[in-house]
C-alpha positions as CSV (number, residue, x, y, z in Angstrom):
1,X,0.0,0.0,0.0
2,X,1.1,3.5,-0.6
3,X,0.7,5.1,2.9
4,X,-0.2,4.5,6.5
5,X,-2.8,7.2,6.2
6,X,-6.3,5.8,6.9
7,X,-8.9,6.7,4.3
8,X,-11.8,8.8,5.5
9,X,-15.1,8.5,3.9
10,X,-17.2,10.8,6.1
11,X,-18.6,14.0,4.8
12,X,-17.4,17.1,6.7
13,X,-20.1,18.5,9.1
14,X,-19.8,21.9,7.5
15,X,-20.5,20.7,4.0
16,X,-21.8,23.8,2.1
17,X,-25.2,24.3,0.7
18,X,-24.6,27.6,-1.3
19,X,-22.3,28.6,-4.1
20,X,-20.5,31.2,-1.9
21,X,-19.9,28.6,0.9
22,X,-18.6,26.1,-1.7
23,X,-16.2,28.5,-3.2
24,X,-14.9,29.4,0.3
25,X,-14.3,25.7,1.0
26,X,-12.3,25.4,-2.2
27,X,-10.2,28.5,-1.5
28,X,-9.6,27.4,2.1
29,X,-8.8,23.7,1.4
30,X,-6.9,23.8,-1.8
31,X,-3.6,24.4,0.0
32,X,-3.9,20.8,1.4
33,X,-3.4,19.3,-2.0
34,X,-0.1,17.4,-2.2
35,X,1.5,17.3,-5.7
36,X,3.8,14.3,-5.8
37,X,4.2,11.1,-4.0
38,X,5.0,7.5,-4.6
39,X,2.5,5.0,-6.1
40,X,3.5,1.6,-7.5
41,X,4.5,1.6,-11.2
42,X,1.5,0.8,-13.4
43,X,1.0,-2.9,-13.7
44,X,3.6,-3.9,-11.1
45,X,1.9,-3.8,-7.7
46,X,-0.4,-6.4,-6.2
47,X,-3.0,-3.8,-5.2
48,X,-6.1,-2.3,-6.8
49,X,-6.9,0.8,-8.8
50,X,-10.4,2.3,-8.2
51,X,-12.5,4.2,-10.7
52,X,-15.4,6.4,-9.6
53,X,-18.1,8.0,-11.6
54,X,-21.7,9.4,-11.2
55,X,-24.9,9.5,-13.1
56,X,-27.9,11.8,-12.6
57,X,-31.7,11.5,-12.8
58,X,-32.7,15.2,-13.1
59,X,-36.4,14.5,-13.0
60,X,-36.2,12.8,-9.6
61,X,-33.1,14.8,-8.3
62,X,-31.2,11.5,-7.8
63,X,-27.5,10.9,-8.2
64,X,-25.9,7.4,-8.4
65,X,-22.2,6.9,-7.7
66,X,-20.2,3.9,-8.5
67,X,-16.8,2.7,-7.3
68,X,-15.1,-0.1,-9.2
69,X,-11.8,-1.7,-8.1
70,X,-9.6,-3.3,-10.7
71,X,-6.7,-5.6,-10.2
72,X,-3.7,-3.3,-10.8
73,X,-2.0,-5.8,-13.1
74,X,-4.6,-7.6,-15.1
75,X,-7.4,-4.9,-14.8
76,X,-10.0,-7.5,-13.8
77,X,-12.8,-6.3,-11.6
78,X,-12.2,-7.4,-8.0
79,X,-14.9,-5.4,-6.2
80,X,-17.6,-2.8,-6.9
81,X,-20.1,-0.7,-4.9
82,X,-22.8,1.8,-5.6
83,X,-24.6,4.5,-3.7
84,X,-27.8,6.4,-4.6
85,X,-28.9,9.6,-3.0
86,X,-30.7,12.9,-3.5
87,X,-28.9,15.8,-5.2
88,X,-28.4,18.4,-2.5
89,X,-26.4,21.0,-4.4
90,X,-27.3,23.1,-7.5
91,X,-25.5,22.7,-10.8
92,X,-22.7,25.3,-10.9
93,X,-19.7,24.9,-13.2
94,X,-16.5,24.5,-11.2
95,X,-18.5,23.2,-8.2
96,X,-19.6,19.8,-9.4
97,X,-17.7,18.1,-6.6
98,X,-20.3,19.4,-4.1
99,X,-23.1,17.5,-6.0
100,X,-21.1,14.3,-6.4
101,X,-18.8,13.8,-3.4
102,X,-21.5,12.8,-0.9
103,X,-22.6,9.8,-3.0
104,X,-19.0,9.0,-4.1
105,X,-17.8,8.8,-0.4
106,X,-20.6,6.4,0.4
107,X,-19.7,4.2,-2.6
108,X,-16.0,4.3,-1.7
109,X,-16.6,3.4,1.9
110,X,-18.7,0.4,0.9
111,X,-16.1,-0.6,-1.6
112,X,-13.3,-0.4,1.0
113,X,-15.2,-2.9,3.2
114,X,-15.7,-5.2,0.3
115,X,-12.2,-4.9,-1.0
116,X,-10.5,-5.4,2.4
117,X,-7.6,-3.2,1.5
118,X,-6.9,0.4,0.4
119,X,-6.5,1.2,-3.3
120,X,-3.2,2.2,-4.7
121,X,-5.0,5.0,-6.7
122,X,-8.4,6.4,-7.3
123,X,-9.2,7.6,-10.8
124,X,-12.0,10.2,-11.2
125,X,-13.9,11.0,-14.3
126,X,-13.1,14.8,-14.1
127,X,-10.4,17.2,-13.1
128,X,-8.0,17.7,-10.2
129,X,-5.6,20.7,-10.4
130,X,-7.0,21.5,-13.9
131,X,-9.7,23.7,-12.3
132,X,-10.1,27.4,-12.0
133,X,-9.3,27.3,-8.3
134,X,-7.0,24.3,-8.6
135,X,-9.4,22.1,-6.6
136,X,-11.5,19.9,-8.9
137,X,-13.3,16.7,-7.9
138,X,-10.1,14.5,-7.9
139,X,-8.2,16.9,-5.6
140,X,-11.2,17.4,-3.3
141,X,-11.8,13.7,-3.0
142,X,-8.1,13.0,-2.4
143,X,-7.8,15.6,0.4
144,X,-11.0,14.3,2.1
145,X,-9.9,10.6,1.9
146,X,-6.1,10.9,2.0
147,X,-5.9,8.6,-1.0
148,X,-3.8,9.2,-4.1
149,X,-6.1,10.5,-6.8
150,X,-6.0,11.6,-10.4
151,X,-8.5,13.3,-12.7
152,X,-9.0,12.0,-16.3
153,X,-11.6,14.1,-18.2
154,X,-13.1,13.5,-21.6
155,X,-13.8,17.1,-22.4
156,X,-11.8,20.3,-22.2
157,X,-12.8,22.7,-19.4
158,X,-11.5,26.3,-20.0
159,X,-7.9,25.6,-20.8
160,X,-5.7,25.5,-23.9
161,X,-3.2,23.1,-25.3
162,X,-1.3,22.4,-28.5
163,X,-2.3,19.3,-30.4
164,X,-0.4,16.3,-29.1
165,X,1.4,14.1,-31.6
166,X,-0.7,11.4,-33.3
167,X,0.6,8.4,-31.5
168,X,-0.6,6.7,-28.3
169,X,1.4,8.3,-25.4
170,X,2.0,11.6,-27.1
171,X,1.0,14.6,-24.9
172,X,0.9,18.4,-24.7
173,X,0.8,20.7,-21.7
174,X,-2.7,21.8,-20.6
175,X,-2.2,25.5,-19.9
176,X,-4.0,28.2,-17.9
177,X,-2.1,31.2,-19.1
178,X,1.5,30.1,-18.7
179,X,0.8,27.6,-15.9
180,X,0.8,23.9,-16.7
181,X,-2.2,22.4,-14.9
182,X,-2.3,19.0,-16.6
183,X,-1.7,17.3,-19.9
184,X,-3.7,16.5,-23.0
185,X,-2.8,12.8,-23.5
186,X,-3.3,10.7,-26.6
187,X,-4.4,7.2,-25.4
188,X,-5.1,5.8,-28.9
189,X,-3.4,6.4,-32.2
190,X,-5.2,9.2,-34.1
191,X,-8.0,9.5,-31.5
192,X,-8.7,12.8,-29.6
193,X,-6.8,13.1,-26.3
194,X,-8.0,12.9,-22.8
195,X,-7.2,15.5,-20.2
196,X,-5.2,14.3,-17.2
197,X,-4.4,16.2,-14.0
198,X,-3.0,15.5,-10.6
199,X,-5.6,15.1,-7.9
200,X,-3.6,14.4,-4.7
201,X,-0.4,12.6,-3.7
202,X,0.5,11.8,-7.3
203,X,2.9,13.3,-9.9
204,X,1.6,14.2,-13.4
205,X,4.1,11.7,-14.9
206,X,2.6,8.9,-12.8
207,X,-1.0,10.2,-13.6
208,X,-0.3,9.9,-17.3
209,X,1.4,6.5,-17.0
210,X,-1.5,5.1,-15.1
211,X,-4.0,6.6,-17.6
212,X,-2.1,4.8,-20.5
213,X,-2.0,1.6,-18.5
214,X,-5.7,1.7,-17.8
215,X,-6.6,2.7,-21.4
216,X,-5.3,-0.5,-22.7
217,X,-8.1,-1.3,-25.2
218,X,-10.1,1.9,-25.5
219,X,-9.7,5.7,-25.4
220,X,-11.0,5.9,-21.8
221,X,-9.4,4.2,-18.8
222,X,-11.0,0.9,-17.9
223,X,-11.8,2.3,-14.5
224,X,-14.0,5.0,-16.1
225,X,-15.7,2.7,-18.5
226,X,-16.6,0.2,-15.7
227,X,-17.7,2.9,-13.2
228,X,-19.8,4.7,-15.8
229,X,-21.7,1.5,-16.7
230,X,-22.2,0.6,-13.1
231,X,-23.5,3.9,-11.9
232,X,-26.0,4.0,-14.8
233,X,-27.2,0.5,-13.9
234,X,-27.6,1.6,-10.3
235,X,-29.6,4.7,-11.3
236,X,-31.9,2.6,-13.5
237,X,-32.5,0.1,-10.7
238,X,-33.3,3.0,-8.3
239,X,-36.2,4.0,-10.6
240,X,-37.9,0.6,-10.6
């Protein structure tokens, strides 16, 4: 395992309910993000890599979160968990973590009990430091749990980058002004890149290496593909 820090899956008591409160939390907490750390090289450790994702039912104000643990070497599913709850925070760009984290924490806590060990890494479908306040979902989740996290997003969110080379593994810096906040990473030859950023306790080099390892057969990491399908099934089941 990567650290003696115990994961924490409880929502803070002062969880915000307004946009102003949420921005204040991000401004106050973003200094806790750790850039760097040691995780096992992709495919070498005996541990697990976890993917998390959410799906929404806007008509019923429901959110379903899924957490899927894959064997770090073979990428086989070894455990999975879901949680369904009410959406308690409005949709505000840059503040999506406050809609998603309550359900994600519930799913991760359940997964931890099923898995019986801590994951080496948590992969979020979204951003970490590539965020206007440098505190996207992956960073927020990492700080709350103490786990190494990365963000791997499918779509660009307000930053710029040069076009990476055409081959798998080619990348270009993801820039906010002159600051590098992540990387546009090509995971398949000739296919549009993904956008990778550090969440917490990981280097950008390791974040990209893991993304390539997990995107073995498809553009998206296997963690994201599995978690996306699972949360959609959970949401559908909740409506029966």
